[in-house]
Structures are given as structure tokens and as C-alpha cells.
C-alpha positions in Angstrom: -7.3 -5.2 -37.5 -5.2 -6.5 -40.4 -2.2 -8.7 -39.5 0.3 -5.9 -40.5 -1.3 -3.4 -38.1 -1.2 -5.9 -35.3 2.5 -6.7 -35.9 3.3 -2.9 -35.9 1.4 -2.4 -32.7 3.0 -5.4 -31.0 6.4 -4.1 -32.0 5.7 -0.7 -30.7 4.4 -2.0 -27.3 7.4 -4.3 -27.1 9.8 -1.3 -27.6 7.9 0.7 -25.0 8.2 -2.2 -22.5 11.9 -2.4 -23.1 12.2 1.3 -22.3 10.5 0.6 -18.9 7.1 2.0 -19.8 3.8 0.3 -19.0 0.6 0.8 -20.8 -2.2 2.1 -18.5 -5.8 2.8 -19.5 -8.0 4.7 -17.2 -11.4 6.3 -17.4 -11.7 9.8 -15.9 -14.2 12.7 -16.3 -13.7 14.6 -19.5 -12.7 17.7 -17.7 -9.8 15.8 -16.0 -8.5 14.1 -19.2 -6.1 16.9 -20.2 -4.7 17.1 -16.6 -4.1 13.4 -16.5 -2.3 13.5 -19.8 -0.1 16.3 -18.6 0.7 14.3 -15.4 1.5 11.2 -17.5 3.7 13.3 -19.8 5.6 14.7 -16.8 6.0 11.3 -15.2 7.7 10.0 -18.4 10.3 12.8 -18.2 13.6 12.5 -16.4 12.8 15.2 -13.8 9.7 13.7 -12.4 11.0 12.8 -8.9 9.2 15.8 -7.2 5.9 15.1 -8.8 6.2 11.4 -8.0 6.9 12.2 -4.4 3.9 14.6 -4.2 1.6 12.0 -5.8 2.9 9.3 -3.5 2.2 11.5 -0.4 -1.2 12.5 -1.6 -2.3 8.9 -2.4 -0.7 7.4 0.8 -3.1 9.3 3.0 -6.1 8.2 0.9 -5.0 4.6 1.0 -4.7 4.7 4.8 -8.4 5.3 5.3 -10.0 2.3 6.8 -13.7 3.3 7.1 -16.1 6.1 6.4 -15.6 7.3 10.0 -11.8 7.7 9.4 -12.6 9.5 6.2 -15.0 11.9 7.9 -12.5 12.5 10.7 -9.8 13.8 8.3 -8.9 17.5 8.0 -10.8 18.1 4.8 -13.6 20.7 5.0 -17.2 19.4 5.2 -18.0 20.8 1.8 -15.6 18.2 0.2 -17.9 15.4 1.4 -21.3 16.9 0.5 -21.6 15.5 -3.0 -20.8 12.0 -1.8 -23.2 12.0 1.1 -26.2 13.7 -0.6 -29.2 11.6 -1.3 -31.0 11.8 -4.6 -34.4 13.0 -3.4 -36.1 12.1 -6.7 -35.8 8.4 -5.7 -37.5 8.7 -2.4 -41.2 8.1 -1.8 -43.6 10.1 0.3 -44.1 8.8 3.8 -47.0 9.6 6.2 -45.7 9.8 9.7 
């Protein structure tokens, strides 16, 4: 990157930092990218307190999970866990019992 472009980018990031914004880079599935952008846009607005409270409540319960047993004992339906607990049968080998 040419020096002029680096200086412009550094100035932009410095201004954003002064405004109280932090740069965050995340990787999400492509189907969730638009949703995450919309959430970020809403969080930057002045009336984000309701969304912030809902996100804090949703993530607080996830952070409180201590083990897989705690996770499985939660109120979510069993179907929510099936993709995580399924084995890839293509990787198994035949066994004679």
C-alpha cells in the first residue's frame, strides 16, 4: 500500500477511535453476513440500548455454560444440538463384532 494510502487509513481509524468506535473483524457464514452488518449498524446508532440489552442477555446465558452436560440440560429443543453431535459416518471404518 502506498504511503499516502496508509496515512489516509491511519487518520480515518484515528478519527473513528476518537468517536469511541472500535474496529472489529469477524468471520461468519456468508448467509449471516448481512444480518451481522445490520446489527453493527444498529449498535452504532444512538437508540441501540434495547438491542444491546437483548444481545447481552442472549450471550450471558451462553457464557454461563460450564460443560457439555450443562449445555444439554438447557431448555433448547433436542433438534438444536443434532448438527453438533452427529458423527460423520464417512470417516468410520467397518468393524466385525
